[in-house]
N, C-alpha and C positions, 0 to 999 in steps of 0.2 A: 323317568318321566321329567319333562322340563316344565317349570312353573312359568306362566306368563304373567307379567305385571312388575311392579316396582316394590322394592323393599322399603321399610320405614326409614332406613338410613339414607337411601337414595333420595327419597322425598324431602327429608330434613335438610340434606346438603343443597338440594335445588332451591328450597325456600330461603335458606341462608344467603345463597348467591343472589337471588332476586332482591332480597331486602337490602343487601349491600349496594347493589347496582342502583336501586331506587333512592337510597339515602345519599348517593353521590350525584345522581342526575337531576333530582328535583331542585336543589338549590341553584344548580347551573342553569336550568330551564328558567327559573324565576328571574335570575339575574339577566339573562339574555332577553327575556320578555320586557323587563324594565328598560333595557337599552333600546329596544325597538320602539317602545312608547316614547322615550325621550327623543328619539330621532324625529318623530312627528313634531314634537315641540320645537326642535332646532329648525326644522323645515319651515314651520310657521314664522319663527323669528326671522329667517332669511327672506321670506315673502314680505314681511313687514318692512324690513330694511330696504328691499328693492322698491317697494311702493313709496317709501319715504324719500328715497333718492330721486325717484321720478317726480314726486311732488316738489322736492327741493329744486330740481332743475327747472321746473315751470314757474314756481313762485318765489324762489330765493330764501325759503325758510321751511322748516319741518312743520307738519301738522301736529300740534301739541295739546297740552292741558287737559288731561283726564280722558283721553280717547279710549272708549271701551267698545268691544265688538257688538255688544247688545245695548249700547248706551243711549243717551238722549238724542232726539232728532233735532237737526238744525236746518235753517233755511240756507240752501246752497244753490245759487243760480236759479232761484224761483221754485226749487223743489224742496220738500221736507224729507231729508234723509239723515242717516247717521254719519258721523265722521268716518267710521270704518268703510262705509260705502263710498265716501269721497276718495279714499285710498284704493278702493277696489279689493280689499282683503276680506275674504269670507272664511272664517274658521268653523262655520256651522257644519261643513261636510267632513270635518276631522272626526276620528273615532275617540281620541283621548283628550286632546287639547282643543276645546271648542270655543274658548273665550280668550281674549287678550286685553291688555291695557297698555297704553302709551302715555308716559308722563314726561314732564320737563325735568331735565337735570339742571340743578341750579347753575346758572351761567357764571363763568369766571372772566373777568376783565372785559365786560361788555359783549360777550359771545352769545347773547340771547338768540334763540332760534336756530342755533347751530349744533345743539346736542339734544338727545332724547334717550329715554329708557323704555324698552318694551318688556313686558312680563307676560308669561303664559303660566297657567296653573292647572294641575290635575291632582285631585285628592289622593289617588292611589299611588302616584309616582312622585309628586311634589312640584315645586315651581322652578321655572327657568327664567333667566333675565338676559337682556342684551343691552349694554350701554353703547351708544354710538355717538361719536364726535367727529366732525370734519377734520379736526387737527390730529386726534390721536387714534382714530379708527374704532375697532370693535372690541368689546370685552364681553365674554359670555360666561355664565356660571349658574349655579343653583341658588334659588332664593332661600 
């Protein structure tokens, strides 16, 4: 007569294999998830850079000094809007990086208005920054 079912040894081996696979795959999954989250932050920084370049082409300077995505409202062309709305950057639709800040980088040799730093932050992943200068280009990193 044949027994139908599994032995305790077979079940134990199966459980050990599953535990090993999970212990390897979970850290990889978390690492990849953080990379995807950071990709959203880098995309937001690229959008800010593009908007700043467009603004610079029109006005000859970058929009600076404490620009925040949810910040104070200013009078712009008769309308009361945020500086973020002037640039046309909306981070509110993002899942992870929903706010940003743009600040002046201290100018060197009279270069005021030609450099800026943009920062985005997410409490689960951390902050990212982008330094942009007309003369030296872009530097991106973690805050």
